[in-house]
N, CA, C and O of each residue as an XYZ file, in Angstrom:
740
protein
N       0.824     -1.191      0.000
C       0.000      0.000      0.000
C       0.866      1.250      0.000
O       0.601      2.202     -0.734
N       1.922      1.238      0.847
C       2.814      2.403      0.914
C       3.520      2.628     -0.412
O       3.707      3.772     -0.827
N       3.916      1.552     -1.081
C       4.603      1.680     -2.370
C       3.686      2.307     -3.410
O       4.114      3.166     -4.180
N       2.428      1.883     -3.436
C       1.474      2.450     -4.386
C       1.250      3.928     -4.109
O       1.208      4.741     -5.032
N       1.108      4.271     -2.832
C       0.910      5.675     -2.470
C       2.128      6.504     -2.864
O       1.985      7.602     -3.401
N       3.323      5.984     -2.598
C       4.555      6.709     -2.947
C       4.661      6.906     -4.454
O       5.034      7.982     -4.921
N       4.332      5.872     -5.207
C       4.370      5.965     -6.662
C       3.344      6.978     -7.162
O       3.655      7.809     -8.016
N       2.130      6.912     -6.637
C       1.085      7.852     -7.037
C       1.495      9.279     -6.687
O       1.320     10.191     -7.496
N       2.033      9.474     -5.500
C       2.477     10.801     -5.077
C       3.580     11.306     -6.009
O       3.568     12.474     -6.399
N       4.533     10.442     -6.370
C       5.614     10.823     -7.285
C       5.087     11.240     -8.646
O       5.556     12.224     -9.218
N       4.115     10.503     -9.169
C       3.513     10.834    -10.463
C       2.813     12.184    -10.386
O       2.926     12.991    -11.309
N       2.094     12.438     -9.301
C       1.393     13.717     -9.134
C       2.383     14.866     -9.080
O       2.141     15.907     -9.691
N       3.492     14.708     -8.368
C       4.507     15.758     -8.279
C       5.094     16.041     -9.657
O       5.245     17.205    -10.028
N       5.427     15.011    -10.420
C       5.990     15.196    -11.759
C       4.985     15.917    -12.660
O       5.360     16.844    -13.379
N       3.730     15.511    -12.632
C       2.718     16.164    -13.461
C       2.541     17.625    -13.073
O       2.381     18.484    -13.940
N       2.568     17.910    -11.784
C       2.459     19.296    -11.321
C       3.636     20.117    -11.846
O       3.447     21.234    -12.328
N       4.852     19.568    -11.754
C       6.042     20.293    -12.222
C       5.966     20.570    -13.723
O       6.282     21.675    -14.164
N       5.556     19.590    -14.500
C       5.447     19.777    -15.946
C       4.381     20.825    -16.266
O       4.569     21.654    -17.156
N       3.268     20.787    -15.543
C       2.201     21.768    -15.778
C       2.628     23.173    -15.377
O       2.114     24.152    -15.917
N       3.564     23.283    -14.433
C       3.999     24.603    -13.948
C       5.003     25.266    -14.882
O       5.212     26.475    -14.779
N       5.631     24.521    -15.789
C       6.656     25.080    -16.672
C       6.204     26.348    -17.388
O       6.934     27.340    -17.358
N       5.032     26.366    -18.031
C       4.642     27.591    -18.740
C       4.480     28.798    -17.819
O       4.680     29.935    -18.247
N       4.123     28.561    -16.569
C       3.913     29.676    -15.655
C       5.228     30.198    -15.102
O       5.387     31.405    -14.920
N       6.173     29.303    -14.833
C       7.451     29.709    -14.248
C       8.349     30.364    -15.282
O       9.040     31.334    -14.970
N       8.350     29.856    -16.500
C       9.278     30.336    -17.511
C       8.577     31.031    -18.666
O       9.049     30.980    -19.802
N       7.480     31.666    -18.390
C       6.718     32.304    -19.457
C       7.460     33.474    -20.065
O       7.168     33.842    -21.203
N       8.413     34.081    -19.357
C       9.210     35.163    -19.924
C       8.345     36.279    -20.458
O       8.489     36.670    -21.616
N       7.450     36.801    -19.642
C       6.585     37.865    -20.094
C       5.313     37.357    -20.742
O       4.573     38.133    -21.347
N       5.048     36.067    -20.623
C       3.870     35.477    -21.229
C       2.790     35.337    -20.170
O       3.081     35.039    -19.012
N       1.570     35.548    -20.559
C       0.441     35.452    -19.651
C      -0.557     34.466    -20.233
O      -0.689     34.341    -21.451
N      -1.259     33.765    -19.346
C      -2.258     32.831    -19.842
C      -3.579     33.551    -20.052
O      -4.069     34.250    -19.165
N      -4.133     33.376    -21.203
C      -5.437     33.924    -21.566
C      -6.504     32.973    -21.013
O      -6.212     31.807    -20.748
N      -7.708     33.448    -20.843
C      -8.790     32.616    -20.305
C      -9.033     31.365    -21.146
O      -9.581     30.382    -20.646
N      -8.636     31.389    -22.402
C      -8.808     30.222    -23.265
C      -7.776     29.141    -22.983
O      -7.881     28.027    -23.495
N      -6.761     29.478    -22.153
C      -5.691     28.531    -21.865
C      -4.487     28.734    -22.754
O      -3.440     28.134    -22.513
N      -4.605     29.570    -23.785
C      -3.477     29.828    -24.682
C      -2.523     30.822    -24.033
O      -2.945     31.691    -23.270
N      -1.251     30.691    -24.336
C      -0.277     31.652    -23.817
C      -0.288     32.896    -24.683
O      -0.164     32.815    -25.905
N      -0.436     34.042    -24.047
C      -0.366     35.325    -24.738
C       1.043     35.859    -24.499
O       1.431     36.070    -23.350
N       1.800     36.076    -25.541
C       3.169     36.522    -25.395
C       3.242     38.037    -25.461
O       2.731     38.666    -26.388
N       3.896     38.612    -24.446
C       4.152     40.045    -24.510
C       5.571     40.224    -25.037
O       6.263     39.242    -25.303
N       5.991     41.427    -25.182
C       7.301     41.731    -25.737
C       8.414     41.276    -24.789
O       8.623     41.905    -23.752
N       9.138     40.187    -25.124
C      10.225     39.759    -24.251
C      11.432     40.696    -24.392
O      11.712     41.211    -25.474
N      12.121     40.899    -23.302
C      13.318     41.736    -23.307
C      14.526     40.873    -22.973
O      14.495     40.094    -22.020
N      15.580     41.012    -23.749
C      16.842     40.334    -23.499
C      17.818     41.381    -23.001
O      17.992     42.422    -23.636
N      18.459     41.115    -21.868
C      19.439     42.036    -21.302
C      20.709     41.288    -20.949
O      20.833     40.087    -21.192
N      21.652     42.020    -20.369
C      22.933     41.450    -19.963
C      23.017     41.490    -18.442
O      22.627     42.471    -17.809
N      23.528     40.419    -17.878
C      23.749     40.336    -16.433
C      25.203     39.925    -16.217
O      25.711     39.044    -16.910
N      25.863     40.555    -15.270
C      27.238     40.194    -14.933
C      27.205     39.128    -13.845
O      26.633     39.346    -12.777
N      27.815     37.978    -14.112
C      27.846     36.885    -13.136
C      29.276     36.650    -12.678
O      30.226     36.956    -13.398
N      29.424     36.107    -11.480
C      30.775     35.837    -10.976
C      31.409     34.651    -11.688
O      32.632     34.600    -11.817
N      30.609     33.699    -12.152
C      31.178     32.505    -12.776
C      31.421     32.640    -14.273
O      32.394     32.085    -14.781
N      30.563     33.363    -14.995
C      30.683     33.399    -16.456
C      30.869     34.798    -17.025
O      30.863     34.962    -18.245
N      31.032     35.794    -16.193
C      31.132     37.159    -16.688
C      29.775     37.621    -17.180
O      28.751     37.278    -16.590
N      29.756     38.393    -18.251
C      28.489     38.912    -18.787
C      27.797     37.847    -19.626
O      28.404     37.218    -20.493
N      26.499     37.660    -19.343
C      25.694     36.691    -20.096
C      24.325     37.302    -20.392
O      23.902     38.262    -19.749
N      23.643     36.720    -21.382
C      22.292     37.172    -21.717
C      21.284     36.581    -20.732
O      21.384     35.422    -20.328
N      20.310     37.413    -20.359
C      19.221     36.977    -19.493
C      17.904     37.467    -20.083
O      17.859     38.445    -20.829
N      16.849     36.770    -19.732
C      15.514     37.144    -20.170
C      14.749     37.787    -19.034
O      15.330     38.369    -18.118
N      13.454     37.674    -19.109
C      12.549     38.258    -18.129
C      12.917     37.816    -16.713
O      13.177     36.639    -16.466
N      12.934     38.767    -15.797
C      13.233     38.463    -14.401
C      14.684     38.105    -14.152
O      15.011     37.595    -13.080
N      15.570     38.359    -15.117
C      16.988     38.061    -14.935
C      17.350     36.598    -15.094
O      18.447     36.187    -14.715
N      16.426     35.788    -15.661
C      16.695     34.352    -15.845
C      17.676     34.130    -16.994
O      17.541     34.719    -18.066
N      18.650     33.283    -16.754
C      19.708     32.986    -17.718
C      19.136     32.369    -18.997
O      18.227     31.540    -18.961
N      19.701     32.804    -20.129
C      19.323     32.251    -21.435
C      20.454     31.356    -21.945
O      21.629     31.595    -21.666
N      20.081     30.339    -22.686
C      21.020     29.333    -23.198
C      20.846     29.140    -24.704
O      19.817     29.491    -25.281
N      21.893     28.566    -25.327
C      21.831     28.105    -26.714
C      22.104     26.602    -26.713
O      22.750     26.077    -25.805
N      21.603     25.917    -27.746
C      21.665     24.464    -27.864
C      22.547     24.065    -29.042
O      22.376     24.560    -30.156
N      23.485     23.171    -28.785
C      24.447     22.716    -29.792
C      23.769     22.113    -31.021
O      24.286     22.252    -32.129
N      22.646     21.460    -30.856
C      21.983     20.783    -31.974
C      21.164     21.731    -32.860
O      20.688     21.323    -33.919
N      20.997     22.982    -32.440
C      20.286     23.947    -33.279
C      21.180     24.377    -34.436
O      22.405     24.285    -34.357
N      20.562     24.840    -35.491
C      21.307     25.451    -36.581
C      20.818     26.893    -36.687
O      19.746     27.212    -36.171
N      21.577     27.769    -37.343
C      21.141     29.163    -37.418
C      19.702     29.275    -37.931
O      19.374     28.811    -39.022
N      18.858     29.904    -37.112
C      17.474     30.112    -37.495
C      16.563     28.910    -37.367
O      15.426     28.960    -37.836
N      17.027     27.808    -36.735
C      16.191     26.615    -36.591
C      16.394     25.981    -35.216
O      17.516     25.678    -34.811
N      15.270     25.788    -34.505
C      15.292     25.119    -33.206
C      15.138     23.621    -33.391
O      14.276     23.161    -34.139
N      15.983     22.864    -32.702
C      15.868     21.412    -32.708
C      15.490     20.885    -31.327
O      15.590     19.686    -31.068
N      15.057     21.778    -30.446
C      14.575     21.393    -29.122
C      13.053     21.377    -29.192
O      12.399     22.406    -29.022
N      12.501     20.195    -29.445
C      11.054     20.031    -29.572
C      10.634     18.839    -28.725
O      11.475     18.187    -28.107
N       9.361     18.558    -28.695
C       8.853     17.405    -27.951
C       9.215     17.476    -26.481
O       8.934     18.473    -25.816
N       9.837     16.423    -25.970
C      10.199     16.338    -24.558
C      11.278     17.313    -24.136
O      11.458     17.550    -22.942
N      11.988     17.875    -25.072
C      13.058     18.833    -24.775
C      12.497     20.163    -24.265
O      13.018     20.727    -23.303
N      11.451     20.660    -24.897
C      10.926     21.994    -24.594
C      10.422     22.176    -23.161
O      10.570     23.278    -22.634
N       9.836     21.174    -22.490
C       9.438     21.402    -21.104
C      10.630     21.636    -20.166
O      10.519     22.407    -19.212
N      11.761     20.981    -20.426
C      12.943     21.171    -19.590
C      13.726     22.413    -20.006
O      14.325     23.079    -19.162
N      13.726     22.724    -21.285
C      14.430     23.888    -21.849
C      13.404     24.778    -22.558
O      13.367     24.808    -23.788
N      12.574     25.501    -21.804
C      11.523     26.309    -22.432
C      12.095     27.384    -23.352
O      12.987     28.130    -22.949
N      11.596     27.471    -24.575
C      12.077     28.508    -25.501
C      11.604     29.893    -25.058
O      10.536     30.037    -24.464
N      12.407     30.895    -25.355
C      11.994     32.278    -25.134
C      11.082     32.636    -26.303
O      11.532     32.702    -27.447
N       9.805     32.865    -26.017
C       8.810     33.106    -27.049
C       8.454     34.583    -27.151
O       8.612     35.345    -26.197
N       7.974     34.966    -28.319
C       7.532     36.340    -28.582
C       6.188     36.291    -29.284
O       5.802     35.258    -29.831
N       5.488     37.394    -29.268
C       4.249     37.528    -30.011
C       4.569     37.494    -31.504
O       5.560     38.081    -31.939
N       3.762     36.832    -32.268
C       3.992     36.699    -33.700
C       4.194     38.056    -34.367
O       3.377     38.964    -34.219
N       5.293     38.177    -35.099
C       5.594     39.393    -35.849
C       6.183     40.524    -35.036
O       6.472     41.587    -35.585
N       6.369     40.326    -33.744
C       6.891     41.393    -32.887
C       8.392     41.202    -32.657
O       8.845     40.096    -32.362
N       9.158     42.287    -32.795
C      10.599     42.233    -32.554
C      10.859     42.352    -31.059
O      10.348     43.271    -30.419
N      11.644     41.440    -30.492
C      11.947     41.511    -29.063
C      12.773     42.757    -28.724
O      13.474     43.299    -29.579
N      12.683     43.194    -27.487
C      13.446     44.356    -27.020
C      14.790     43.901    -26.482
O      14.940     42.769    -26.021
N      15.771     44.803    -26.548
C      17.073     44.453    -25.992
C      17.584     45.573    -25.097
O      17.354     46.757    -25.344
N      18.288     45.152    -24.044
C      18.906     46.101    -23.129
C      20.076     46.793    -23.799
O      20.513     46.393    -24.878
N      20.581     47.839    -23.150
C      21.630     48.679    -23.745
C      22.942     47.937    -23.994
O      23.685     48.323    -24.896
N      23.255     46.889    -23.233
C      24.519     46.169    -23.423
C      24.409     45.002    -24.402
O      25.400     44.327    -24.677
N      23.235     44.769    -24.915
C      23.035     43.686    -25.882
C      23.428     44.214    -27.251
O      22.757     45.084    -27.805
N      24.522     43.683    -27.795
C      25.090     44.199    -29.048
C      24.594     43.483    -30.291
O      24.577     44.055    -31.381
N      24.194     42.243    -30.127
C      23.816     41.435    -31.279
C      22.412     41.721    -31.764
O      21.738     42.637    -31.293
N      21.988     40.904    -32.727
C      20.690     41.060    -33.363
C      19.675     40.114    -32.750
O      19.898     38.905    -32.677
N      18.553     40.678    -32.309
C      17.429     39.872    -31.832
C      16.421     39.764    -32.964
O      16.128     40.743    -33.651
N      15.900     38.572    -33.146
C      14.876     38.328    -34.169
C      14.016     37.172    -33.678
O      14.166     36.725    -32.541
N      13.132     36.695    -34.512
C      12.329     35.522    -34.170
C      12.334     34.533    -35.323
O      12.541     34.889    -36.483
N      12.098     33.279    -34.962
C      11.927     32.199    -35.942
C      10.630     31.476    -35.602
O      10.124     31.593    -34.485
N      10.102     30.746    -36.544
C       8.910     29.928    -36.307
C       9.360     28.560    -35.805
O      10.175     27.888    -36.438
N       8.812     28.157    -34.649
C       9.057     26.819    -34.131
C       8.177     25.817    -34.869
O       7.263     26.209    -35.595
N       8.445     24.540    -34.689
C       7.670     23.483    -35.351
C       6.172     23.631    -35.106
O       5.382     23.342    -36.005
N       5.758     24.071    -33.927
C       4.346     24.229    -33.607
C       3.760     25.559    -34.052
O       2.582     25.823    -33.808
N       4.561     26.406    -34.704
C       4.077     27.675    -35.219
C       4.297     28.877    -34.318
O       4.002     30.002    -34.721
N       4.814     28.672    -33.093
C       5.074     29.797    -32.197
C       6.380     30.482    -32.586
O       7.270     29.857    -33.162
N       6.486     31.769    -32.269
C       7.706     32.539    -32.557
C       8.683     32.432    -31.399
O       8.335     32.716    -30.254
N       9.915     32.019    -31.705
C      10.968     31.917    -30.706
C      11.999     32.998    -30.958
O      12.350     33.273    -32.105
N      12.486     33.612    -29.888
C      13.485     34.671    -29.989
C      14.850     34.059    -30.289
O      15.225     33.033    -29.722
N      15.589     34.713    -31.196
C      16.960     34.305    -31.508
C      17.915     35.463    -31.221
O      17.524     36.631    -31.229
N      19.164     35.113    -30.971
C      20.231     36.093    -30.789
C      21.301     35.767    -31.817
O      21.908     34.697    -31.758
N      21.538     36.659    -32.748
C      22.474     36.404    -33.849
C      22.160     35.068    -34.530
O      23.064     34.319    -34.899
N      20.868     34.787    -34.688
C      20.413     33.574    -35.356
C      20.300     32.353    -34.464
O      19.782     31.323    -34.896
N      20.782     32.444    -33.208
C      20.767     31.298    -32.300
C      19.479     31.313    -31.465
O      19.243     32.280    -30.739
N      18.641     30.271    -31.545
C      17.441     30.214    -30.710
C      17.809     30.243    -29.222
O      18.791     29.629    -28.805
N      17.007     30.967    -28.425
C      17.272     31.140    -26.997
C      16.289     30.346    -26.142
O      15.113     30.209    -26.478
N      16.808     29.824    -25.019
C      16.019     28.985    -24.115
C      16.330     29.331    -22.658
O      17.396     29.856    -22.334
N      15.361     29.018    -21.790
C      15.586     29.001    -20.348
C      15.883     27.558    -19.957
O      15.780     26.657    -20.790
N      16.257     27.325    -18.674
C      16.469     25.984    -18.152
C      15.617     25.831    -16.900
O      15.758     26.612    -15.960
N      14.742     24.844    -16.875
C      13.775     24.667    -15.797
C      14.391     24.705    -14.388
O      13.834     25.384    -13.526
N      15.502     24.017    -14.106
C      16.048     24.059    -12.747
C      16.619     25.413    -12.305
O      16.839     25.611    -11.110
N      16.863     26.343    -13.221
C      17.306     27.684    -12.812
C      16.110     28.397    -12.198
O      15.152     28.726    -12.898
N      16.163     28.630    -10.917
C      15.018     29.247    -10.238
C      15.288     30.674     -9.791
O      14.350     31.402     -9.468
N      16.545     31.088     -9.764
C      16.884     32.437     -9.299
C      17.545     33.227    -10.431
O      18.190     32.643    -11.301
N      17.388     34.551    -10.420
C      18.050     35.380    -11.434
C      19.561     35.139    -11.446
O      20.204     35.086    -10.398
N      20.112     34.993    -12.654
C      21.550     34.801    -12.811
C      22.037     33.385    -12.572
O      23.207     33.095    -12.821
N      21.186     32.502    -12.100
C      21.574     31.115    -11.885
C      21.812     30.469    -13.241
O      21.038     30.685    -14.173
N      22.879     29.674    -13.363
C      23.218     29.068    -14.658
C      23.583     27.596    -14.479
O      24.689     27.177    -14.821
N      22.645     26.815    -13.941
C      22.922     25.409    -13.673
C      22.896     24.545    -14.936
O      23.272     23.374    -14.889
N      22.456     25.112    -16.065
C      22.420     24.354    -17.316
C      23.696     24.445    -18.136
O      23.804     23.798    -19.178
N      24.659     25.230    -17.690
C      25.901     25.449    -18.429
C      26.656     24.147    -18.680
O      27.011     23.431    -17.743
N      26.897     23.849    -19.962
C      27.703     22.694    -20.343
C      27.022     21.346    -20.177
O      27.674     20.312    -20.322
N      25.746     21.328    -19.882
C      25.029     20.071    -19.659
C      24.754     19.370    -20.991
O      24.271     19.989    -21.938
N      25.073     18.050    -21.054
C      24.657     17.281    -22.230
C      23.200     16.864    -22.028
O      22.881     16.160    -21.069
N      22.336     17.288    -22.909
C      20.910     17.005    -22.760
C      20.255     17.005    -24.139
O      20.496     17.901    -24.948
N      19.441     16.016    -24.398
C      18.710     15.872    -25.661
C      19.652     15.854    -26.863
O      19.372     16.463    -27.896
N      20.764     15.153    -26.713
C      21.677     14.926    -27.826
C      22.673     16.030    -28.109
O      23.382     15.969    -29.113
N      22.749     17.038    -27.256
C      23.706     18.126    -27.465
C      24.027     18.835    -26.164
O      23.445     18.545    -25.119
N      24.960     19.764    -26.246
C      25.362     20.549    -25.081
C      24.631     21.884    -25.068
O      24.191     22.375    -26.107
N      24.506     22.463    -23.877
C      23.821     23.740    -23.670
C      24.791     24.725    -23.044
O      25.555     24.360    -22.151
N      24.770     25.976    -23.506
C      25.689     26.983    -22.983
C      25.000     28.325    -22.769
O      24.075     28.700    -23.489
N      25.492     29.042    -21.735
C      25.055     30.420    -21.529
C      25.549     31.234    -22.716
O      26.415     30.784    -23.466
N      24.992     32.445    -22.888
C      25.299     33.232    -24.080
C      25.980     34.548    -23.704
O      25.321     35.458    -23.201
N      27.295     34.663    -23.940
C      27.951     35.956    -23.759
C      27.464     36.925    -24.843
O      27.215     36.499    -25.971
N      27.324     38.210    -24.529
C      26.789     39.159    -25.517
C      27.583     39.256    -26.812
O      27.023     39.631    -27.842
N      28.877     38.928    -26.787
C      29.697     39.019    -28.002
C      29.602     37.773    -28.880
O      30.152     37.760    -29.981
N      28.923     36.736    -28.422
C      28.849     35.487    -29.188
C      28.025     35.672    -30.455
O      26.920     36.213    -30.422
N      28.576     35.219    -31.556
C      27.860     35.285    -32.828
C      27.512     33.898    -33.356
O      26.872     33.769    -34.400
N      27.937     32.851    -32.628
C      27.638     31.479    -33.033
C      27.655     30.599    -31.794
O      28.117     31.011    -30.730
N      27.142     29.373    -31.946
C      27.175     28.435    -30.827
C      28.618     28.182    -30.403
O      28.911     28.142    -29.208
N      29.526     28.009    -31.369
C      30.932     27.729    -31.048
C      31.527     28.852    -30.200
O      32.269     28.584    -29.255
N      31.213     30.096    -30.525
C      31.715     31.217    -29.723
C      31.092     31.226    -28.335
O      31.793     31.465    -27.352
N      29.788     30.970    -28.233
C      29.137     30.931    -26.923
C      29.793     29.868    -26.050
O      30.059     30.103    -24.871
N      30.053     28.702    -26.628
C      30.694     27.600    -25.911
C      32.090     27.997    -25.464
O      32.425     27.865    -24.287
N      32.903     28.478    -26.383
C      34.283     28.837    -26.099
C      34.390     29.946    -25.055
O      35.163     29.833    -24.104
N      33.616     31.016    -25.230
C      33.685     32.154    -24.307
C      33.216     31.786    -22.902
O      33.837     32.179    -21.915
N      32.124     31.035    -22.812
C      31.617     30.681    -21.489
C      32.531     29.680    -20.797
O      32.683     29.736    -19.577
N      33.149     28.757    -21.550
C      34.098     27.816    -20.942
C      35.349     28.528    -20.450
O      35.856     28.203    -19.376
N      35.863     29.504    -21.222
C      37.048     30.255    -20.780
C      36.750     31.046    -19.517
O      37.561     31.058    -18.591
N      35.606     31.701    -19.467
C      35.242     32.483    -18.285
C      35.091     31.574    -17.075
O      35.520     31.924    -15.975
N      34.480     30.401    -17.274
C      34.296     29.446    -16.192
C      35.639     28.904    -15.709
O      35.847     28.745    -14.506
N      36.553     28.619    -16.642
C      37.873     28.110    -16.279
C      38.649     29.138    -15.453
O      39.344     28.770    -14.507
N      38.537     30.409    -15.800
C      39.202     31.458    -15.022
C      38.667     31.484    -13.608
O      39.438     31.626    -12.659
N      37.371     31.349    -13.450
C      36.766     31.364    -12.117
C      37.234     30.155    -11.322
O      37.559     30.274    -10.141
N      37.270     28.990    -11.965
C      37.649     27.763    -11.286
C      39.099     27.806    -10.818
O      39.397     27.364     -9.709
N      40.003     28.326    -11.637
C      41.416     28.326    -11.264
C      41.778     29.442    -10.290
O      42.686     29.274     -9.475
N      41.092     30.566    -10.358
C      41.455     31.684     -9.478
C      40.512     31.835     -8.301
O      40.862     32.460     -7.300
N      39.301     31.260     -8.413
C      38.316     31.388     -7.355
C      37.669     32.762     -7.309
O      36.946     33.080     -6.365
N      37.926     33.574     -8.324
C      37.349     34.919     -8.365
C      36.667     35.158     -9.687
O      36.686     34.311    -10.581
N      36.073     36.308     -9.797
C      35.388     36.724    -11.009
C      36.370     36.728    -12.181
O      37.544     37.044    -11.989
N      35.925     36.389    -13.373
C      36.829     36.412    -14.523
C      37.519     37.767    -14.663
O      36.891     38.820    -14.552
N      38.847     37.707    -14.915
C      39.623     38.937    -15.043
C      39.196     39.730    -16.280
O      39.192     40.961    -16.271
N      38.845     39.018    -17.323
C      38.412     39.652    -18.558
C      36.966     39.271    -18.819
O      36.601     38.102    -18.701
N      36.164     40.219    -19.161
C      34.775     39.928    -19.479
C      34.686     39.478    -20.927
O      35.139     40.186    -21.827
N      34.107     38.309    -21.160
C      33.966     37.798    -22.524
C      32.681     38.299    -23.140
O      32.322     37.895    -24.246
N      31.972     39.186    -22.429
C      30.710     39.697    -22.918
C      30.897     40.960    -23.644
O      29.928     41.541    -24.132
């Protein structure tokens, strides 16, 4: 009996967490009475972190990531990937806003389901579900859904640059125990 209750309780917790994803990582999105997500104008800004230097963040200061398996202008994080790595979405046809330190180009692409996802220099942007606090970057370098995930320094123009810059900044922090001497952002 206890095993069944524990299993049922575990299933309920998982379902609750999956259902909460759109509310926690909506990035300026609100639920309409119809149940559809209404996207407001998402803003991408820069946040200075002790571990990675300057990185891109979305609404509420939540860290944004890029996915190794994406190609310029195309998201390959679909199906089971999207609940764990929620895409930064925008209202159809609306250009996202950028903070003063964001140097690259913000645009949108159409996802497989028809929603508009925000890109930075052509790279689709995502949040990571376990990041719960502003500036938290627990998804950095994680192998997930067939590829690696990296935070996005403002100077990155490709996935390879995002990977290289964030790894160098992280290595400086690890070896010196202090903030990166040079900002890769």
